[in-house]
N, C-alpha and C positions, 0 to 999 in steps of 0.2 A: 883110779879116778872115777867119780860118780858124776853123771851128768846132772845139771841143775834141774829141779822138778819144773815141769810145765803143766798147765792145767789138764791136758788130755793124756799125757804120759803113753803115747802110743809108739814107743820105741824102747830099746834096751837101756836100762839105767847105768850099766857098767861099760865103760869104754876099755879098761884093762883091769887085771886083777893083781892083787898083792901076792907075792910069791914066798916071802920069808915067813916061816912059822913064828907065832907068838903065843903067850899064855892067854886063856880065856879071861883071866882077871882084869885085863885091860879093856875088855868089852862092856859097854854100858847098855847097849841095845842091839838086837839082832833081827833083821828082816829077811824072809825067804820069799822070793818072787818066783813062782813056778812059770815055766815056758808057756806061751800062748800066742794069740795073734799079734800081740804087741812086740814080742821077742821070742826068737827060737831057742834061746838059752834059759835054763834055770839060773837065778841069781841070788847070791848071798851078800847082803850088805850090812856091815856092822858099824855102829857108832862107837868110837873109842871114848874113854873118859876125858880125853883132851879135846873133844868135839869134832875130831876128823871122822869123816865117812869113808870106809874102805870096802872095796869089792874083793870078795874071796871067790876062788874057783871051786865050786861044789864038787868037782871030780877029784880034787887033792885029798889024799888020805888024812893029812893033818887038819884040813878044814873040816872034814866029817867028824873027826874026833873033838875038835873045838866046839862045834855045833852041839854035839851029844853032852859034853861037859857043861856047856853054858845053859842048855835047856833043863838040866837036873835041878 
């Protein structure tokens, strides 16, 4: 789940992460948010073609593969 955006965004955007692998073809948009004062965790948020925003765990091997494939 992704928190709704607020004007200051001074907190983590991801409440939890999606754990089941899926093909990168379902991804419309990918955002990587590096850790910082707003959040101790790096976050990967994808927007799927069906409009859903999904948080992925950047430490998962399948997520790293999906990101590499999507960015090609």
